[in-house]
C-alpha positions as CSV (number, residue, x, y, z in Angstrom):
1,M,4.4,-15.8,25.8
2,T,7.4,-16.2,22.9
3,R,4.3,-18.6,20.6
4,D,2.2,-15.3,20.5
5,L,4.9,-12.5,19.3
6,W,3.6,-12.3,15.9
7,R,0.8,-11.2,17.4
8,R,2.3,-8.0,18.8
9,S,2.2,-4.9,16.5
10,A,5.8,-3.1,15.6
11,V,5.4,-0.2,18.6
12,D,4.9,-3.3,21.5
13,L,7.3,-5.4,19.9
14,A,10.2,-2.1,19.9
15,R,9.5,-1.6,23.1
16,G,9.2,-5.1,24.8
17,I,13.0,-5.9,22.9
18,R,14.1,-2.6,24.2
19,Q,13.1,-3.5,28.3
20,R,14.0,-7.0,27.9
21,E,10.7,-8.5,28.0
22,Y,11.9,-10.8,25.5
23,S,14.8,-11.4,22.9
24,V,15.1,-10.2,19.5
25,V,15.6,-13.7,18.4
26,E,12.6,-15.1,20.3
27,V,10.6,-12.3,18.3
28,V,11.6,-13.3,14.5
29,E,10.7,-17.3,15.0
30,S,8.0,-16.9,16.4
31,V,6.5,-14.7,13.3
32,L,9.1,-18.0,11.0
33,A,6.9,-19.8,13.1
34,R,3.4,-18.1,11.3
35,I,4.9,-18.0,8.8
36,E,6.1,-21.2,7.9
37,H,2.2,-22.3,8.9
38,L,0.9,-20.5,6.7
39,N,2.5,-19.2,3.6
40,P,2.6,-22.5,2.2
41,R,-1.2,-21.7,1.4
42,L,-1.3,-18.1,1.0
43,N,1.9,-17.5,-0.6
44,A,2.6,-14.3,1.0
45,I,5.8,-14.4,1.1
46,S,7.5,-15.1,-2.1
47,F,11.5,-15.2,-1.0
48,D,12.3,-16.5,1.9
49,C,14.9,-14.1,4.3
50,S,15.3,-16.9,7.6
51,E,18.5,-17.6,7.6
52,D,19.0,-14.2,6.8
53,A,16.9,-12.6,9.4
54,R,17.9,-15.7,12.4
55,A,21.9,-14.2,11.0
56,D,20.3,-10.2,12.0
57,A,18.3,-10.9,14.7
58,A,21.1,-12.7,16.9
59,A,23.8,-9.9,15.7
60,A,20.6,-7.5,17.1
61,D,20.6,-9.3,20.3
62,E,24.7,-8.6,20.5
63,A,24.2,-5.1,19.7
64,L,21.7,-4.5,22.7
65,S,23.2,-6.8,25.2
66,R,26.3,-4.2,24.0
67,G,24.1,-1.3,24.7
68,D,24.9,0.4,21.2
69,P,22.7,2.6,20.2
70,L,19.0,1.5,18.6
71,G,17.0,2.3,15.7
72,P,13.4,2.4,16.2
73,L,12.2,-0.7,15.1
74,H,15.3,-2.7,16.3
75,G,14.4,-6.0,15.7
76,V,11.5,-5.7,14.7
77,P,10.2,-8.3,12.1
78,V,9.6,-6.7,8.4
79,T,8.8,-7.8,5.3
80,I,9.3,-6.6,1.5
81,K,7.4,-6.4,-1.8
82,E,9.7,-8.1,-4.7
83,N,9.4,-4.9,-7.2
84,V,12.1,-3.5,-5.1
85,D,15.9,-4.0,-4.6
86,Q,17.3,-6.1,-1.4
87,K,20.4,-6.1,-2.6
88,G,21.9,-9.3,-2.2
89,K,18.3,-10.5,-3.4
90,P,16.2,-11.5,-6.6
91,T,14.2,-8.1,-7.8
92,P,12.2,-10.1,-10.2
93,N,9.2,-8.2,-10.7
94,G,6.6,-11.5,-10.9
95,I,8.5,-11.8,-14.2
96,P,10.2,-15.9,-14.5
97,A,12.5,-14.4,-17.2
98,F,14.2,-11.7,-14.4
99,A,14.1,-14.4,-11.3
100,D,18.3,-14.3,-11.6
101,L,17.2,-10.5,-11.6
102,I,20.6,-9.5,-8.2
103,A,19.6,-6.5,-6.8
104,P,23.2,-4.6,-6.2
105,D,22.0,-2.6,-3.6
106,D,19.4,-1.4,-1.6
107,A,17.0,0.6,-2.3
108,P,16.2,3.4,-0.3
109,V,13.7,2.2,1.6
110,V,14.9,-0.9,2.4
111,A,17.9,0.9,2.9
112,N,15.8,2.9,6.2
113,L,14.2,0.4,6.9
114,K,17.8,-1.6,8.2
115,R,19.0,1.4,9.7
116,A,16.3,1.6,11.8
117,G,17.0,-1.6,13.2
118,A,14.3,-3.5,11.5
119,I,15.1,-7.6,10.6
120,I,13.8,-9.2,7.2
121,T,12.1,-11.7,6.7
122,G,11.0,-12.3,3.3
123,R,9.6,-10.7,0.5
124,T,6.4,-10.3,-1.0
125,N,4.2,-11.9,-3.9
126,T,4.0,-9.6,-6.7
127,P,1.3,-9.8,-10.3
128,E,3.4,-9.5,-12.9
129,L,5.1,-6.3,-13.6
130,S,3.3,-5.3,-10.5
131,M,0.8,-4.3,-12.8
132,R,-2.9,-5.6,-11.7
133,A,-4.9,-5.1,-8.9
134,T,-4.8,-8.9,-8.2
135,T,-1.4,-11.1,-7.3
136,D,-0.6,-13.7,-9.3
137,N,2.1,-14.3,-11.7
138,P,3.7,-17.2,-12.9
139,L,7.2,-17.3,-11.7
140,R,5.3,-17.1,-8.2
141,G,2.0,-18.7,-8.2
142,R,-0.9,-17.0,-6.7
143,T,-1.3,-15.9,-3.1
144,L,-4.6,-16.3,-1.8
145,N,-6.8,-13.6,0.8
146,P,-6.7,-15.2,4.2
147,W,-10.3,-14.5,4.1
148,S,-11.6,-16.4,1.3
149,D,-9.5,-19.0,-1.6
150,E,-11.8,-17.5,-4.0
151,A,-11.5,-14.0,-3.3
152,S,-8.9,-11.7,-4.5
153,P,-5.7,-10.3,-2.0
154,G,-5.8,-7.2,-4.2
155,G,-2.6,-6.0,-6.0
156,S,-0.3,-5.5,-6.6
157,S,1.5,-5.6,-2.9
158,G,-1.2,-8.4,-2.1
159,G,1.7,-10.9,-0.8
160,A,2.7,-7.5,1.9
161,G,-1.4,-7.4,2.3
162,A,-2.2,-11.4,3.3
163,A,1.4,-11.0,5.2
164,A,-0.1,-8.4,7.9
165,A,-3.5,-10.1,7.3
166,A,-2.4,-13.2,8.3
167,G,0.1,-12.4,11.3
168,F,3.4,-12.2,9.4
169,G,4.6,-10.0,11.8
170,P,3.6,-5.7,11.7
171,I,5.0,-4.2,9.2
172,H,4.9,-5.3,5.1
173,H,6.7,-3.0,2.3
174,G,4.5,-2.1,0.0
175,N,3.9,0.8,-3.5
176,D,1.6,2.4,-5.0
177,I,1.1,3.8,-8.5
178,G,-3.6,3.3,-9.0
179,G,-4.2,1.8,-5.8
180,S,-1.9,-0.8,-4.8
181,L,-1.0,-0.5,-1.7
182,R,-5.1,0.5,-0.7
183,F,-6.4,-2.5,-2.9
184,P,-4.7,-5.3,-0.2
185,S,-5.6,-3.2,2.2
186,F,-9.3,-2.8,1.5
187,A,-9.2,-6.8,0.4
188,C,-7.6,-8.0,3.2
189,G,-9.0,-5.8,6.0
190,V,-5.8,-4.4,7.3
191,M,-4.6,0.0,6.7
192,T,-1.9,1.7,5.1
193,V,-1.4,5.2,3.6
194,K,-0.3,5.9,0.5
195,P,2.0,8.5,1.4
196,T,1.6,12.1,-1.1
197,Q,4.9,11.8,-3.5
198,G,7.7,12.8,-2.4
199,R,7.5,12.0,0.8
200,V,9.2,8.6,0.3
201,P,12.3,8.8,-1.1
202,A,12.6,5.5,-4.4
203,Y,15.0,4.2,-6.8
204,N,15.8,0.8,-7.3
205,P,19.4,0.6,-7.6
206,S,18.9,-2.2,-10.5
207,A,16.6,-0.5,-13.1
208,A,18.4,-0.2,-16.1
209,V,16.3,2.7,-17.4
210,E,14.5,5.8,-15.3
211,R,10.3,5.8,-14.7
212,G,8.2,8.0,-16.9
213,M,7.1,11.5,-15.9
214,L,4.2,10.4,-14.6
215,A,5.0,7.4,-13.0
216,Q,7.6,9.1,-10.9
217,L,4.8,11.6,-9.8
218,M,2.4,8.3,-9.3
219,S,4.4,6.2,-7.7
220,V,5.1,5.7,-3.8
221,Q,6.4,3.6,-1.6
222,G,4.8,3.1,2.2
223,A,4.0,0.3,4.6
224,I,0.3,-2.0,5.2
225,C,0.0,-2.8,8.7
226,R,-3.1,-4.0,11.3
227,E,-2.6,-0.6,13.8
228,V,-2.3,2.5,13.0
229,A,0.2,3.2,15.7
230,D,2.8,0.9,13.8
231,L,2.0,2.4,10.2
232,R,2.2,6.0,11.4
233,L,6.1,4.5,12.8
234,A,7.0,2.4,10.0
235,T,6.5,5.4,7.2
236,A,8.2,7.9,9.5
237,V,10.7,5.9,9.0
238,M,10.8,4.8,5.4
239,A,10.2,8.6,4.9
240,Q,14.2,9.7,6.0
241,G,15.3,11.6,2.9
242,D,17.7,9.3,-0.1
243,C,20.2,12.0,-2.0
244,R,19.8,9.0,-5.0
245,D,16.2,10.5,-4.8
246,P,16.1,13.6,-5.7
247,W,12.7,14.0,-6.0
248,W,12.5,13.1,-2.4
249,V,11.1,16.5,-0.1
250,P,12.1,17.0,3.5
251,A,9.1,17.8,4.5
252,P,7.9,17.9,8.5
253,F,6.4,14.4,8.7
254,D,3.7,15.5,12.5
255,G,2.8,18.1,9.9
256,W,2.5,21.9,11.6
257,P,0.0,23.8,13.9
258,D,-3.5,23.5,12.3
259,A,-6.0,26.9,12.6
260,G,-9.2,25.9,14.0
261,P,-10.4,22.6,13.9
262,V,-10.3,19.4,11.2
263,K,-13.3,20.0,9.0
264,V,-13.9,16.3,7.5
265,A,-15.4,16.5,4.2
266,V,-18.0,13.3,2.9
267,T,-18.8,12.4,-0.6
268,R,-20.3,9.1,-1.3
269,E,-21.1,10.7,-5.3
270,A,-20.1,7.8,-7.3
271,Y,-19.8,9.3,-10.4
272,G,-22.3,7.0,-11.8
273,Y,-21.5,3.4,-11.0
274,P,-23.3,1.6,-9.1
275,M,-21.8,2.0,-5.9
276,H,-23.1,-1.1,-3.0
277,P,-25.0,-0.6,0.2
278,G,-22.0,-2.0,2.1
279,I,-19.8,0.6,1.1
280,T,-22.1,3.7,1.5
281,E,-22.8,2.1,5.4
282,A,-19.7,1.9,6.0
283,I,-19.0,5.2,5.0
284,D,-21.8,6.6,6.8
285,R,-20.3,4.5,9.6
286,A,-17.3,6.5,9.7
287,A,-18.1,9.3,9.3
288,A,-19.7,8.8,12.8
289,L,-17.0,7.4,14.3
290,L,-15.3,10.8,13.0
291,E,-17.7,13.1,14.3
292,A,-18.4,11.6,18.1
293,G,-14.4,11.1,18.1
294,G,-15.2,15.5,17.5
295,Y,-14.1,15.9,14.2
296,P,-16.3,18.6,12.3
297,V,-18.1,16.0,9.8
298,E,-20.0,18.1,6.7
299,E,-21.2,16.1,3.6
300,V,-20.5,18.0,0.9
301,A,-19.7,18.7,-3.3
302,T,-15.9,18.3,-4.6
303,P,-14.2,19.1,-6.8
304,S,-14.3,15.7,-9.8
305,M,-13.0,13.0,-9.0
306,L,-13.8,11.5,-11.9
307,D,-11.6,14.2,-14.3
308,P,-8.3,12.8,-12.3
309,A,-9.6,9.2,-13.3
310,N,-9.8,10.1,-16.7
311,G,-6.5,11.4,-16.5
312,W,-5.2,8.1,-14.9
313,F,-7.1,5.9,-17.9
314,D,-6.8,8.4,-20.9
315,V,-2.9,9.8,-19.9
316,A,-1.0,7.0,-17.9
317,T,-2.3,4.6,-20.0
318,Y,-0.4,5.9,-22.9
319,E,3.2,6.7,-20.9
320,I,2.4,2.4,-19.8
321,K,1.8,2.0,-23.0
322,A,5.2,3.6,-24.0
323,T,7.6,2.4,-20.9
324,L,5.6,-1.1,-20.2
325,G,4.1,-2.0,-23.1
326,P,7.3,-3.9,-24.3
327,I,8.0,-5.0,-22.0
328,A,4.4,-6.9,-21.8
329,R,4.5,-8.3,-25.4
330,Q,8.8,-9.9,-24.7
331,V,8.4,-11.4,-21.2
332,G,4.6,-11.4,-19.9
333,S,2.0,-13.8,-19.6
334,E,-1.0,-14.2,-21.9
335,T,-2.9,-13.0,-19.2
336,L,-0.9,-9.8,-19.0
337,Q,-0.3,-9.1,-22.3
338,N,-4.4,-9.5,-22.7
339,I,-5.1,-7.2,-19.7
340,F,-2.6,-4.3,-20.8
341,Q,-4.8,-4.7,-24.2
342,W,-7.9,-3.6,-22.4
343,Y,-5.5,-1.6,-19.5
344,Y,-5.6,0.8,-23.0
345,S,-9.3,0.8,-24.0
346,L,-10.1,2.2,-20.8
347,G,-10.7,5.5,-21.8
348,N,-9.4,7.9,-25.2
349,M,-6.1,7.4,-24.9
350,V,-4.0,10.2,-25.6
351,D,-0.9,11.1,-28.3
352,A,2.4,12.7,-27.6
353,D,0.5,16.5,-28.1
354,G,-1.9,15.4,-25.6
355,Y,-0.3,13.4,-22.8
356,R,2.4,17.2,-23.3
357,E,-1.8,19.1,-22.9
358,A,-2.5,16.7,-19.8
359,I,0.4,17.2,-17.3
360,A,-0.4,20.9,-17.7
361,A,-4.0,20.2,-16.7
362,R,-3.0,18.3,-13.9
363,T,-1.6,21.4,-12.6
364,A,-4.7,22.6,-12.6
365,M,-6.8,20.0,-11.2
366,T,-4.3,19.6,-7.5
367,R,-4.6,23.0,-7.5
368,E,-8.5,22.8,-7.9
369,W,-8.4,19.6,-5.1
370,S,-4.9,21.7,-3.0
371,I,-8.3,24.9,-2.5
372,F,-10.8,22.7,-1.5
373,L,-8.4,20.9,1.2
374,Q,-6.8,23.6,2.5
375,R,-10.6,24.7,4.0
376,Y,-11.5,20.9,4.1
377,P,-7.7,19.2,5.6
378,L,-9.8,16.1,5.1
379,L,-11.9,13.8,2.8
380,L,-14.2,10.1,3.8
381,S,-14.4,9.1,0.1
382,P,-15.3,4.9,-0.9
383,F,-12.0,3.6,-1.9
384,L,-13.7,0.8,-4.1
385,M,-17.0,1.4,-4.7
386,R,-18.2,-2.9,-5.3
387,P,-17.0,-4.9,-2.3
388,N,-13.7,-7.2,-3.1
389,F,-13.7,-9.0,-6.2
390,P,-13.1,-13.1,-7.0
391,W,-9.0,-13.7,-7.7
392,N,-8.5,-13.7,-11.4
393,Y,-11.9,-11.3,-12.2
394,D,-9.6,-8.6,-13.5
395,A,-8.4,-11.3,-16.5
396,Q,-11.6,-12.3,-17.4
397,N,-12.7,-10.6,-19.6
398,E,-12.3,-6.0,-20.6
399,A,-15.8,-6.1,-18.9
400,S,-14.8,-7.0,-15.8
401,A,-10.6,-5.5,-15.9
402,H,-12.9,-2.1,-16.7
403,D,-15.4,-2.7,-13.7
404,V,-12.4,-3.2,-11.1
405,F,-10.7,0.1,-12.2
406,R,-14.1,2.0,-12.6
407,A,-15.6,1.3,-9.7
408,A,-11.5,2.5,-7.7
409,I,-11.7,6.4,-9.0
410,Y,-11.0,7.6,-5.4
411,S,-7.8,5.0,-5.7
412,V,-6.6,6.6,-9.3
413,G,-7.7,10.1,-9.1
414,V,-5.7,10.3,-6.2
415,N,-1.9,9.0,-7.0
416,Y,-3.2,11.5,-10.3
417,L,-3.3,14.1,-8.1
418,G,-0.1,13.2,-6.3
419,L,-2.1,12.9,-3.2
420,P,-1.7,11.6,0.2
421,A,-4.5,9.0,0.9
422,G,-5.3,6.4,3.2
423,V,-7.6,3.4,3.7
424,M,-8.2,0.8,6.9
425,P,-11.2,-1.6,7.2
426,M,-14.5,-0.6,8.1
427,G,-16.7,-3.6,8.5
428,Q,-17.5,-6.1,5.7
429,A,-19.2,-5.8,2.0
430,A,-20.4,-8.9,0.6
431,G,-19.6,-11.0,3.8
432,L,-15.5,-9.8,2.2
433,P,-13.9,-6.8,4.2
434,A,-14.2,-3.5,3.2
435,G,-13.1,-0.1,3.9
436,V,-13.3,3.6,3.5
437,Q,-10.7,6.0,2.2
438,I,-9.5,9.2,4.1
439,I,-7.5,11.5,1.8
440,G,-5.8,14.6,2.5
441,G,-3.2,18.0,1.6
442,R,0.1,17.0,0.2
443,F,2.4,15.9,3.1
444,R,-0.5,16.1,5.5
445,E,-0.9,12.5,6.3
446,D,-0.1,13.4,10.2
447,L,-4.0,14.1,9.7
448,I,-5.1,11.4,8.2
449,L,-3.3,8.7,10.8
450,D,-4.8,11.0,13.7
451,A,-8.2,10.4,11.6
452,M,-7.2,6.5,11.1
453,A,-6.9,6.9,15.5
454,V,-9.6,7.4,16.3
455,I,-11.8,4.8,14.3
456,E,-9.7,2.0,15.1
457,S,-10.3,2.9,18.7
458,R,-14.0,2.4,18.1
459,T,-13.3,-0.9,16.1
460,E,-13.1,-4.0,16.5
461,R,-10.3,-5.3,14.1
462,P,-10.5,-7.8,11.7
463,S,-7.7,-9.3,12.4
464,D,-8.8,-11.0,15.3
465,Q,-11.7,-12.4,13.9
466,L,-9.5,-14.4,11.4
467,W,-6.6,-15.3,13.3
468,T,-9.8,-17.7,15.3
469,R,-10.6,-18.8,12.1
470,L,-7.0,-19.8,10.5
């Protein structure tokens, strides 16, 4: 049994530990053995925390034997992305020059996971400055997609996505400013919920300066998992308040009673992008499964997702150029510098006056979507409108870098609006995992998770198929 504990969900592991079916040491050793077996090839975990994990596991078992109060994740293995502070560990964010940047304290999301009893087994890989839709950097190297060595694992939380798919424990932290939780979930056949801005507290004690205004409005912390129940539990734990983030919102996680059935709107609008038939089929199948599960499902015209996506292309790139651009030029690789230049040409970059005006216009877009989501609390949409791409596709030329983002307007547009959105696997496109996106109203992650659970109950888990090949 110990040998297979790495397969178990977080919910099962937490329950089994509490009921003394197995010890925390047994659970952690099982996960570490799985990591030791596959990570040398996949390079999903880029910083080894096994020594600390073993010590923490022994301490967790002692706490259990003493009858101490236990958190909801007591003894459950998790990983942390290498762009978020974990006390005493480096936060290099894929940059060789930052290899010795040691975190003075835990970020809120790490503190919340530790407080809940989670055991950190490793830190996961991310591209330079966490600003690519794939995962490769000159410090830690390239993360492989467990499904295909040539396919991208997604980014920037590609290490977390690959770790989740490969069975390196049930819960993997990541973050998302343009799709960085959802790209890896789509690419690796796993699932995530990008929370509402303000749901999960964010702060890096090692940061020398505060993030830009749009980064604060668009970037969120979250989890990548294989099962919806784990994703619900992990997100709820991460969402506990922390006074270091003044924009954290104490909204109830389980929502509030809804008047009448939750209507699901469906869109296949591609805004001129040649959407792949495999993606359309995934949307059709998900819509049918939701309808079979009791949801009223209706294909409708939605407010424009292209407008907020263009806001990301025009406005967020202005802020990126001003804040991260100098760092990329100073310490980034030639590859990163090229990609940044291609980002700047994605749209029609605003100037300072345009930035101010666009921030105001963003409110009108968000209001329009809030009104729509009042009538249709959930929207089933594409996430990426093409199959997964080769691991270095975004670095090949300007056209390929642009194609990734043009195919992902339902990703960046959601970030610009600050709305929550889940991505879950739904079969394959062109022989690789693919998925669909479910968008909800502000702070209605609970509704998204409910719908994801209905789909999950009627589909096979991709990782079960993957594990027969690894």
